Kinemage of the C-alpha trace (Angstrom):
@kinemage 1
@onewidth
@group {chain A} dominant
@subgroup {mainchain}
@vectorlist {calphas} color= white
{ca met a 1} P -20.502 -21.015 -32.757
{ca ala a 2} L -21.332 -17.936 -30.651
{ca arg a 3} L -23.334 -18.766 -27.558
{ca lys a 4} L -26.564 -16.987 -26.748
{ca tyr a 5} L -26.399 -16.685 -22.953
{ca phe a 6} L -23.005 -17.829 -21.658
{ca gly a 7} L -19.865 -15.758 -22.077
{ca thr a 8} L -16.297 -16.416 -21.016
{ca asp a 9} L -17.283 -16.658 -17.348
{ca gly a 10} L -20.881 -17.802 -17.142
{ca val a 11} L -23.910 -15.598 -17.750
{ca arg a 12} L -23.287 -11.928 -17.066
{ca gly a 13} L -24.995 -8.629 -17.766
{ca leu a 14} L -27.053 -5.754 -16.419
{ca ala a 15} L -29.472 -7.105 -13.820
{ca asn a 16} L -32.961 -6.846 -15.350
{ca gly a 17} L -31.382 -5.703 -18.585
{ca ser a 18} L -31.802 -7.340 -21.966
{ca lys a 19} L -30.252 -10.642 -20.871
{ca leu a 20} L -30.117 -11.254 -17.125
{ca thr a 21} L -33.706 -11.325 -15.851
{ca pro a 22} L -35.475 -13.451 -13.215
{ca glu a 23} L -37.088 -15.456 -16.003
{ca leu a 24} L -33.724 -16.252 -17.544
{ca ala a 25} L -32.244 -17.151 -14.137
{ca met a 26} L -35.125 -19.560 -13.497
{ca arg a 27} L -34.548 -21.210 -16.856
{ca val a 28} L -30.824 -21.503 -16.088
{ca gly a 29} L -31.773 -23.263 -12.862
{ca met a 30} L -34.163 -25.628 -14.611
{ca ala a 31} L -31.809 -26.451 -17.485
{ca ala a 32} L -28.711 -26.859 -15.291
{ca gly a 33} L -30.705 -28.942 -12.823
{ca ile a 34} L -31.934 -31.234 -15.593
{ca thr a 35} L -28.379 -31.574 -16.916
{ca phe a 36} L -26.862 -32.494 -13.561
{ca val a 37} L -29.517 -34.765 -12.078
{ca arg a 38} L -27.575 -37.945 -11.345
{ca gly a 39} L -28.917 -41.217 -9.964
{ca glu a 40} L -31.768 -41.909 -7.560
{ca his a 41} L -30.452 -39.915 -4.571
{ca arg a 42} L -31.828 -36.488 -3.675
{ca asn a 43} L -29.782 -34.304 -5.986
{ca arg a 44} L -28.500 -31.067 -4.532
{ca val a 45} L -27.079 -27.730 -5.675
{ca val a 46} L -25.241 -25.146 -3.567
{ca ile a 47} L -25.808 -21.461 -4.329
{ca gly a 48} L -23.573 -18.642 -3.119
{ca lys a 49} L -23.663 -14.966 -3.997
{ca asp a 50} L -21.853 -11.700 -3.529
{ca thr a 51} L -23.435 -8.605 -1.974
{ca arg a 52} L -25.255 -7.010 -4.919
{ca arg a 53} L -28.892 -6.081 -4.262
{ca ser a 54} L -29.948 -8.003 -7.363
{ca gly a 55} L -28.520 -11.188 -5.845
{ca tyr a 56} L -31.719 -11.689 -3.828
{ca met a 57} L -33.799 -11.645 -6.996
{ca ile a 58} L -31.534 -13.990 -8.955
{ca glu a 59} L -31.110 -16.356 -6.003
{ca ser a 60} L -34.878 -16.723 -5.660
{ca ala a 61} L -35.341 -17.295 -9.397
{ca leu a 62} L -32.597 -19.925 -9.527
{ca thr a 63} L -34.069 -21.635 -6.465
{ca ala a 64} L -37.455 -21.823 -8.182
{ca gly a 65} L -35.871 -23.359 -11.263
{ca phe a 66} L -33.837 -25.955 -9.396
{ca thr a 67} L -36.583 -27.029 -7.019
{ca ala a 68} L -39.059 -27.255 -9.899
{ca val a 69} L -36.977 -30.014 -11.515
{ca gly a 70} L -36.387 -31.864 -8.253
{ca met a 71} L -32.996 -30.570 -7.124
{ca asp a 72} L -32.613 -29.580 -3.460
{ca val a 73} L -31.019 -26.158 -2.934
{ca tyr a 74} L -28.484 -25.275 -0.238
{ca leu a 75} L -28.275 -21.488 0.119
{ca leu a 76} L -24.858 -20.324 1.317
{ca gly a 77} L -25.490 -16.583 1.450
{ca pro a 78} L -22.589 -14.167 0.748
{ca met a 79} L -19.630 -16.391 -0.051
{ca pro a 80} L -16.520 -16.114 -2.261
{ca thr a 81} L -16.590 -17.835 -5.631
{ca pro a 82} L -13.767 -20.230 -4.623
{ca ala a 83} L -15.713 -21.116 -1.471
{ca val a 84} L -18.662 -22.179 -3.614
{ca ala a 85} L -16.346 -24.369 -5.707
{ca met a 86} L -14.888 -25.931 -2.558
{ca leu a 87} L -18.260 -26.449 -0.889
{ca thr a 88} L -19.662 -28.070 -4.032
{ca arg a 89} L -17.072 -30.814 -3.518
{ca ser a 90} L -17.240 -30.861 0.278
{ca leu a 91} L -21.025 -31.193 0.410
{ca arg a 92} L -21.074 -33.779 -2.404
{ca ala a 93} L -23.357 -31.506 -4.387
{ca asp a 94} L -24.264 -32.270 -7.972
{ca leu a 95} L -23.779 -28.656 -9.015
{ca gly a 96} L -22.502 -25.363 -7.641
{ca val a 97} L -23.706 -21.850 -8.502
{ca met a 98} L -22.163 -18.469 -7.786
{ca ile a 99} L -24.229 -15.316 -8.316
{ca ser a 100} L -21.722 -12.568 -9.048
{ca ala a 101} L -20.363 -10.203 -11.673
{ca ser a 102} L -16.914 -10.297 -10.072
{ca his a 103} L -15.188 -6.890 -10.390
{ca asn a 104} L -18.030 -5.261 -12.369
{ca pro a 105} L -20.119 -2.431 -10.850
{ca phe a 106} L -23.155 -3.253 -8.710
{ca glu a 107} L -25.667 -2.802 -11.537
{ca asp a 108} L -24.356 -5.951 -13.210
{ca asn a 109} L -24.667 -9.510 -12.006
{ca gly a 110} L -23.918 -12.981 -13.251
{ca ile a 111} L -24.329 -16.722 -12.818
{ca lys a 112} L -21.314 -19.049 -12.692
{ca leu a 113} L -21.761 -22.813 -12.630
{ca phe a 114} L -19.480 -25.487 -11.171
{ca arg a 115} L -19.379 -29.217 -11.771
{ca pro a 116} L -19.541 -31.688 -8.847
{ca asp a 117} L -15.721 -31.689 -8.689
{ca gly a 118} L -15.623 -27.896 -8.283
{ca tyr a 119} L -14.389 -27.041 -11.775
{ca lys a 120} L -16.191 -24.631 -14.087
{ca leu a 121} L -18.312 -26.092 -16.852
{ca ser a 122} L -16.876 -26.775 -20.276
{ca asp a 123} L -18.081 -24.872 -23.331
{ca ser a 124} L -19.875 -27.973 -24.579
{ca val a 125} L -21.856 -28.457 -21.357
{ca glu a 126} L -22.821 -24.766 -21.355
{ca ala a 127} L -23.990 -25.195 -24.948
{ca asp a 128} L -26.151 -28.161 -23.887
{ca ile a 129} L -27.684 -26.065 -21.111
{ca glu a 130} L -28.435 -23.268 -23.578
{ca lys a 131} L -30.285 -25.688 -25.847
{ca leu a 132} L -32.426 -26.832 -22.936
{ca met a 133} L -33.137 -23.242 -21.925
{ca asp a 134} L -34.600 -22.536 -25.358
{ca ser a 135} L -36.700 -25.696 -25.364
{ca asp a 136} L -39.956 -26.722 -23.711
{ca met a 137} L -38.816 -28.026 -20.314
{ca ser a 138} L -42.303 -28.707 -18.949
{ca lys a 139} L -41.860 -32.466 -19.320
{ca tyr a 140} L -39.023 -32.341 -16.787
{ca leu a 141} L -41.052 -30.624 -14.057
{ca ser a 142} L -41.357 -32.528 -10.796
{ca thr a 143} L -44.722 -33.065 -9.157
{ca gly a 144} L -45.966 -34.136 -5.754
{ca arg a 145} L -43.272 -35.394 -3.420
{ca glu a 146} L -40.599 -34.995 -6.085
{ca ile a 147} L -40.682 -31.191 -5.895
{ca ala a 148} L -37.501 -30.229 -4.042
{ca arg a 149} L -36.869 -27.862 -1.156
{ca ala a 150} L -34.394 -25.143 -0.206
{ca his a 151} L -32.187 -25.039 2.903
{ca arg a 152} L -30.183 -22.183 4.410
{ca asp a 153} L -26.728 -23.605 5.246
{ca glu a 154} L -25.521 -21.779 8.333
{ca glu a 155} L -22.298 -23.800 8.695
{ca ala a 156} L -20.864 -23.152 5.242
{ca arg a 157} L -18.969 -20.037 6.304
{ca thr a 158} L -17.122 -21.897 9.052
{ca arg a 159} L -16.305 -24.773 6.693
{ca tyr a 160} L -14.596 -22.429 4.254
{ca ile a 161} L -12.698 -20.489 6.919
{ca glu a 162} L -11.243 -23.700 8.343
{ca tyr a 163} L -10.396 -24.963 4.880
{ca ala a 164} L -8.536 -21.738 4.018
{ca lys a 165} L -6.600 -21.795 7.294
{ca arg a 166} L -5.464 -25.376 6.691
{ca thr a 167} L -3.711 -24.362 3.459
{ca leu a 168} L -0.946 -22.748 5.528
{ca pro a 169} L 2.004 -24.960 6.578
{ca lys a 170} L 1.374 -26.296 10.089
{ca his a 171} L 4.341 -24.483 11.646
{ca ile a 172} L 3.277 -21.081 10.284
{ca asp a 173} L 1.012 -18.562 11.967
{ca leu a 174} L 0.575 -14.885 11.198
{ca ser a 175} L 1.347 -13.439 14.627
{ca gly a 176} L 3.297 -10.198 14.452
{ca leu a 177} L 1.997 -9.235 11.011
{ca arg a 178} L -0.019 -6.067 10.501
{ca val a 179} L -2.354 -6.690 7.570
{ca val a 180} L -4.743 -4.309 5.829
{ca leu a 181} L -7.522 -6.298 4.171
{ca asp a 182} L -9.812 -4.798 1.524
{ca cys a 183} L -12.895 -6.956 0.930
{ca ala a 184} L -14.303 -4.731 -1.855
{ca asn a 185} L -17.640 -4.625 0.031
{ca gly a 186} L -18.104 -8.008 -1.571
{ca ala a 187} L -18.476 -11.712 -0.992
{ca ala a 188} L -15.531 -12.162 1.401
{ca tyr a 189} L -16.479 -9.417 3.837
{ca lys a 190} L -17.292 -11.917 6.579
{ca val a 191} L -14.971 -14.873 5.998
{ca ala a 192} L -11.645 -13.238 5.077
{ca pro a 193} L -11.198 -11.003 8.162
{ca ile a 194} L -12.072 -13.899 10.473
{ca ala a 195} L -9.588 -16.259 8.808
{ca leu a 196} L -6.710 -13.794 9.059
{ca trp a 197} L -7.499 -12.853 12.654
{ca glu a 198} L -7.790 -16.478 13.764
{ca leu a 199} L -4.368 -17.146 12.246
{ca gly a 200} L -2.870 -14.486 14.492
{ca ala a 201} L -2.599 -11.413 12.268
{ca glu a 202} L -3.441 -7.900 13.382
{ca val a 203} L -6.120 -7.053 10.825
{ca phe a 204} L -7.255 -3.632 9.633
{ca thr a 205} L -10.294 -4.148 7.441
{ca ile a 206} L -11.752 -1.807 4.834
{ca gly a 207} L -14.449 -2.462 2.236
{ca ala a 208} L -16.382 -4.665 4.655
{ca glu a 209} L -19.638 -2.721 4.959
{ca pro a 210} L -21.722 -3.767 1.932
{ca asp a 211} L -25.066 -2.069 1.350
{ca gly a 212} L -26.044 -3.782 -1.886
{ca phe a 213} L -24.739 -0.959 -4.053
{ca asn a 214} L -21.118 -0.291 -3.029
{ca ile a 215} L -19.423 -3.494 -4.175
{ca asn a 216} L -16.128 -2.621 -5.956
{ca asp a 217} L -16.937 1.084 -5.475
{ca lys a 218} L -13.565 2.798 -4.901
{ca val a 219} L -12.362 -0.298 -3.057
{ca gly a 220} L -11.069 -3.745 -3.953
{ca ser a 221} L -8.430 -5.102 -6.306
{ca thr a 222} L -9.459 -2.837 -9.193
{ca ala a 223} L -9.420 0.383 -7.128
{ca thr a 224} L -6.441 0.286 -4.773
{ca asp a 225} L -6.117 3.929 -3.724
{ca ala a 226} L -7.998 3.312 -0.468
{ca ile a 227} L -5.961 0.314 0.645
{ca arg a 228} L -2.683 1.928 -0.376
{ca ala a 229} L -3.502 4.917 1.804
{ca lys a 230} L -4.563 2.678 4.695
{ca val a 231} L -1.349 0.641 4.549
{ca arg a 232} L 0.690 3.832 4.858
{ca glu a 233} L -1.594 5.225 7.571
{ca val a 234} L -1.333 2.230 9.932
{ca arg a 235} L 2.210 1.286 8.864
{ca ala a 236} L 1.094 -2.181 7.901
{ca asp a 237} L 3.412 -4.907 6.689
{ca ile a 238} L 1.145 -5.749 3.764
{ca gly a 239} L -2.181 -4.963 2.135
{ca ile a 240} L -4.408 -7.619 0.578
{ca ala a 241} L -7.085 -6.372 -1.830
{ca leu a 242} L -9.767 -8.806 -3.007
{ca asp a 243} L -12.350 -8.217 -5.712
{ca gly a 244} L -16.129 -8.486 -5.437
{ca asp a 245} L -16.283 -12.281 -5.468
{ca ala a 246} L -12.801 -12.800 -3.959
{ca asp a 247} L -11.372 -14.929 -6.740
{ca arg a 248} L -8.596 -12.428 -7.422
{ca val a 249} L -6.109 -10.578 -5.232
{ca ile a 250} L -3.730 -7.651 -5.529
{ca ile a 251} L -0.973 -7.127 -2.965
{ca ile a 252} L 0.153 -3.763 -1.564
{ca asp a 253} L 3.659 -3.573 -0.109
{ca glu a 254} L 4.618 -1.764 3.104
{ca lys a 255} L 5.359 1.401 1.109
{ca gly a 256} L 1.845 1.480 -0.317
{ca glu a 257} L 2.927 0.314 -3.771
{ca glu a 258} L 0.897 -2.190 -5.794
{ca val a 259} L 2.190 -5.686 -6.572
{ca asp a 260} L 0.464 -7.311 -9.527
{ca gly a 261} L -0.264 -10.952 -10.259
{ca asp a 262} L 2.912 -11.462 -12.289
{ca gln a 263} L 5.215 -10.627 -9.374
{ca phe a 264} L 2.938 -12.641 -7.071
{ca met a 265} L 3.221 -15.748 -9.262
{ca ala a 266} L 7.001 -15.365 -9.465
{ca val a 267} L 7.241 -15.381 -5.669
{ca ile a 268} L 5.077 -18.464 -5.232
{ca ala a 269} L 6.690 -20.367 -8.113
{ca gln a 270} L 10.226 -19.774 -6.849
{ca ser a 271} L 9.306 -20.522 -3.235
{ca trp a 272} L 7.551 -23.759 -4.157
{ca his a 273} L 10.388 -24.702 -6.507
{ca glu a 274} L 12.945 -24.301 -3.722
{ca arg a 275} L 10.775 -26.395 -1.400
{ca gly a 276} L 10.283 -29.125 -3.985
{ca leu a 277} L 6.555 -28.415 -4.300
{ca leu a 278} L 6.381 -26.901 -7.779
{ca gln a 279} L 4.987 -29.129 -10.493
{ca gly a 280} L 5.351 -28.771 -14.253
{ca gly a 281} L 8.701 -27.001 -14.144
{ca gly a 282} L 7.189 -23.521 -14.168
{ca leu a 283} L 3.814 -21.830 -14.239
{ca val a 284} L 0.915 -21.009 -16.544
{ca ala a 285} L -0.108 -17.420 -17.300
{ca thr a 286} L -1.929 -15.610 -20.085
{ca val a 287} L -0.760 -13.603 -23.057
{ca met a 288} L -1.180 -10.488 -20.898
{ca ser a 289} L 1.593 -11.397 -18.442
{ca asn a 290} L 4.680 -9.237 -18.680
{ca leu a 291} L 7.673 -10.349 -20.714
{ca gly a 292} L 9.772 -9.636 -17.639
{ca leu a 293} L 8.116 -12.562 -15.864
{ca glu a 294} L 8.995 -14.899 -18.712
{ca arg a 295} L 12.622 -13.758 -18.703
{ca tyr a 296} L 12.904 -14.058 -14.928
{ca leu a 297} L 11.538 -17.585 -14.856
{ca gly a 298} L 13.922 -18.569 -17.621
{ca asp a 299} L 16.862 -17.212 -15.621
{ca ile a 300} L 16.028 -19.526 -12.680
{ca gly a 301} L 15.379 -22.540 -14.888
{ca leu a 302} L 11.581 -22.388 -14.965
{ca ser a 303} L 9.185 -22.106 -17.886
{ca leu a 304} L 6.165 -19.942 -18.667
{ca glu a 305} L 3.244 -21.504 -20.514
{ca arg a 306} L 0.929 -18.872 -22.026
{ca thr a 307} L -2.806 -19.166 -22.721
{ca gln a 308} L -5.549 -16.880 -23.947
{ca val a 309} L -7.040 -14.520 -21.374
{ca gly a 310} L -9.333 -16.127 -18.819
{ca asp a 311} L -8.689 -18.102 -15.662
{ca arg a 312} L -10.592 -21.085 -17.080
{ca tyr a 313} L -8.032 -21.358 -19.891
{ca val a 314} L -5.159 -21.083 -17.438
{ca leu a 315} L -6.657 -23.881 -15.390
{ca glu a 316} L -7.245 -26.062 -18.450
{ca ala a 317} L -3.563 -25.761 -19.389
{ca met a 318} L -2.480 -26.439 -15.806
{ca arg a 319} L -4.506 -29.634 -15.686
{ca ala a 320} L -3.466 -30.791 -19.145
{ca lys a 321} L 0.263 -30.224 -18.616
{ca gly a 322} L 0.715 -30.926 -14.912
{ca phe a 323} L 1.339 -27.428 -13.491
{ca asn a 324} L 0.166 -26.466 -9.988
{ca val a 325} L 0.766 -22.687 -10.142
{ca gly a 326} L -0.916 -20.387 -12.620
{ca gly a 327} L -2.834 -17.181 -12.931
{ca glu a 328} L -3.308 -13.792 -14.494
{ca gln a 329} L -1.603 -10.449 -14.156
{ca ser a 330} L -4.931 -9.062 -12.917
{ca gly a 331} L -4.686 -11.152 -9.765
{ca his a 332} L -6.397 -14.450 -10.511
{ca ile a 333} L -3.969 -16.821 -8.801
{ca ile a 334} L -4.700 -20.542 -9.140
{ca leu a 335} L -2.899 -22.912 -6.781
{ca ser a 336} L -4.317 -26.264 -7.794
{ca asp a 337} L -2.911 -28.095 -4.774
{ca phe a 338} L -5.672 -26.293 -2.864
{ca thr a 339} L -8.291 -24.921 -5.244
{ca thr a 340} L -10.106 -25.521 -8.521
{ca thr a 341} L -10.362 -21.817 -9.334
{ca gly a 342} L -8.721 -18.539 -8.376
{ca asp a 343} L -8.900 -17.926 -4.623
{ca gly a 344} L -7.781 -14.512 -3.397
{ca leu a 345} L -7.751 -15.439 0.287
{ca val a 346} L -5.859 -18.722 -0.119
{ca ala a 347} L -3.341 -17.109 -2.477
{ca gly a 348} L -2.861 -14.254 -0.009
{ca leu a 349} L -2.204 -16.735 2.785
{ca gln a 350} L 0.502 -18.429 0.716
{ca leu a 351} L 2.258 -15.103 0.245
{ca leu a 352} L 1.953 -14.346 3.954
{ca ser a 353} L 3.586 -17.712 4.589
{ca val a 354} L 6.576 -16.707 2.435
{ca leu a 355} L 6.678 -13.355 4.233
{ca lys a 356} L 6.871 -15.062 7.631
{ca gln a 357} L 9.510 -17.555 6.527
{ca met a 358} L 11.799 -15.015 4.856
{ca gly a 359} L 11.426 -12.238 7.416
{ca lys a 360} L 11.895 -9.548 4.775
{ca pro a 361} L 9.613 -6.680 3.696
{ca val a 362} L 7.061 -7.236 0.935
{ca ser a 363} L 8.745 -4.617 -1.267
{ca glu a 364} L 11.832 -6.839 -1.381
{ca ile a 365} L 10.119 -10.227 -1.527
{ca cys a 366} L 7.681 -9.222 -4.264
{ca his a 367} L 10.097 -7.433 -6.550
{ca arg a 368} L 11.562 -10.369 -8.459
{ca phe a 369} L 12.028 -8.719 -11.850
{ca glu a 370} L 11.929 -5.409 -13.690
{ca lys a 371} L 8.880 -5.130 -15.892
{ca val a 372} L 9.285 -4.663 -19.598
{ca pro a 373} L 7.415 -1.456 -20.563
{ca gln a 374} L 3.817 -2.479 -21.121
{ca leu a 375} L 0.692 -0.435 -21.726
{ca leu a 376} L -2.894 -1.648 -21.631
{ca glu a 377} L -5.837 0.513 -22.670
{ca ser a 378} L -9.511 -0.362 -22.993
{ca val a 379} L -11.813 1.084 -25.636
{ca arg a 380} L -15.569 0.867 -25.137
{ca tyr a 381} L -17.724 0.602 -28.254
{ca lys a 382} L -21.469 0.701 -28.914
{ca ser a 383} L -22.055 -2.072 -31.436
{ca gly a 384} L -20.656 -4.024 -34.338
{ca lys a 385} L -17.207 -5.555 -34.792
{ca pro a 386} L -14.637 -2.750 -34.802
{ca leu a 387} L -11.738 -5.201 -35.076
{ca asp a 388} L -13.030 -6.296 -38.489
{ca his a 389} L -12.910 -2.772 -39.926
{ca lys a 390} L -10.270 -2.462 -42.638
{ca leu a 391} L -8.640 0.608 -41.052
{ca val a 392} L -8.254 -1.184 -37.721
{ca val a 393} L -6.920 -4.310 -39.432
{ca gln a 394} L -4.376 -2.197 -41.276
{ca val a 395} L -3.114 -0.282 -38.241
{ca ile a 396} L -2.786 -3.487 -36.226
{ca ala a 397} L -0.665 -5.073 -38.957
{ca glu a 398} L 1.543 -2.001 -39.142
{ca ser a 399} L 1.931 -1.921 -35.363
{ca lys a 400} L 3.031 -5.557 -35.215
{ca ala a 401} L 5.678 -4.814 -37.804
{ca arg a 402} L 6.948 -1.827 -35.789
{ca leu a 403} L 7.240 -3.903 -32.601
{ca gly a 404} L 9.139 -6.628 -34.418
{ca thr a 405} L 10.304 -9.841 -32.768
{ca thr a 406} L 11.284 -8.261 -29.430
{ca gly a 407} L 7.858 -6.810 -28.657
{ca arg a 408} L 4.326 -8.137 -28.242
{ca leu a 409} L 0.889 -6.877 -29.236
{ca val a 410} L -2.260 -8.402 -27.743
{ca ile a 411} L -5.693 -7.188 -28.810
{ca arg a 412} L -8.853 -8.858 -27.623
{ca glu a 413} L -12.537 -8.264 -27.096
{ca ser a 414} L -13.825 -8.635 -23.563
{ca gly a 415} L -16.070 -11.628 -23.079
{ca thr a 416} L -18.264 -9.837 -20.558
{ca glu a 417} L -18.692 -6.254 -21.816
{ca pro a 418} L -18.438 -4.245 -25.092
{ca val a 419} L -14.790 -3.377 -24.602
{ca ile a 420} L -11.665 -3.958 -26.701
{ca arg a 421} L -8.405 -4.234 -24.766
{ca val a 422} L -5.182 -3.180 -26.468
{ca met a 423} L -1.860 -4.179 -24.933
{ca ala a 424} L 1.603 -3.498 -26.323
{ca glu a 425} L 4.939 -4.462 -24.820
{ca ser a 426} L 8.527 -3.621 -25.768
{ca asp a 427} L 11.795 -2.500 -24.248
{ca asp a 428} L 11.134 0.832 -25.994
{ca gln a 429} L 8.603 2.746 -23.861
{ca ser a 430} L 7.930 5.449 -26.440
{ca leu a 431} L 7.193 2.851 -29.091
{ca val a 432} L 4.719 1.113 -26.809
{ca glu a 433} L 2.882 4.371 -26.129
{ca ala a 434} L 2.780 5.303 -29.799
{ca val a 435} L 1.459 1.921 -30.906
{ca val a 436} L -1.316 1.803 -28.306
{ca ala a 437} L -2.338 5.400 -29.012
{ca glu a 438} L -2.577 4.790 -32.754
{ca ile a 439} L -4.629 1.593 -32.415
{ca thr a 440} L -7.051 2.929 -29.796
{ca thr a 441} L -7.562 6.181 -31.743
{ca thr a 442} L -8.392 4.211 -34.873
{ca ile a 443} L -10.846 1.967 -33.028
{ca arg a 444} L -12.629 4.996 -31.585
{ca gln a 445} L -12.900 6.541 -35.029
{ca val a 446} L -14.691 3.544 -36.494
{ca ala a 447} L -16.621 2.280 -33.429
């Protein structure tokens, strides 16, 4: 059944648009608080946010909802999504909340919820929260001394920085490395530069001057021109580009060239395999990961487990089948020995560790395989279900037949915006381009 408020990654939409309003945020707080009240102790929730102006509004509304049902609130301020997940566990909170729309533009915002163990909520729990949100919750309101309070946690930032630093092997520091760090004017703009500097790196930071409106604006993991230019300008060894909530990372090599999540995962998987740390005999990625990754892993005796798109599905497969490395081509890298979600800073530190140990340039370390020609295009639509139109159904079927058994076609609707993503992959570049062009043209005609 389609859900009313929650999408593939929490609640997300235009701030003060048709869905994400202060009233809705307050009801999320009330319903989630009711759901996660446990025992007689003072129940607590931690709330972090990125740097969007609307975060103040949503934070206040959530706080009102949580305190109204008797749940104490610990406000973390600007903090990466993975930091919120970690601090939910560390502070023994009953619930964690991140206010962010990740890599979306500043106008959007969102609400992500974490269980006490730091994992994202299941679909069934989100469905239960939705039912409460649409019900009369007045009977759950606290009164008198049971009304909760809010605290500003000033130590949370230091807790996360120390946690991230401890994920490096004890004998490794980053002295001698010149690192360009792009914080996307987002949630990691304070913690990430400090962590890298304290580990000994020479850090050149961009995208660390948020004003409430410039998050992901021509900076960050989805807009790498700025960091690529900066790496070349200062002759850095590596560039690390985070997104708005710092749960994904894209690497830039010393030549200013982009390294995607597939190459990143190959590096970590092989390094951990050689050190006896890799679990599951391979890694987990999504249907969007390049066929070249799958072939490369097979050549070194490792497997690739594929899931549908979404880091939550990657993590579910990792937990179910015993893998400790997984992620997405887009840069969500999940290293479950350390984190319960994608963590751009921690993943970046693991790559820096490999860089220090091997003593080779990033362009060599992070080029493990040749990509199979792959093309991804996004088509925005206004309304309806374009993928159900008979012309689109027909052209998709014909395209699959043309690609045959040696190619792949992945078509999916975004869970957070009215966009259809079309990806084709084959050893024949011209065929890939023709297939994607035909499908996207047809979708635009009917959308």
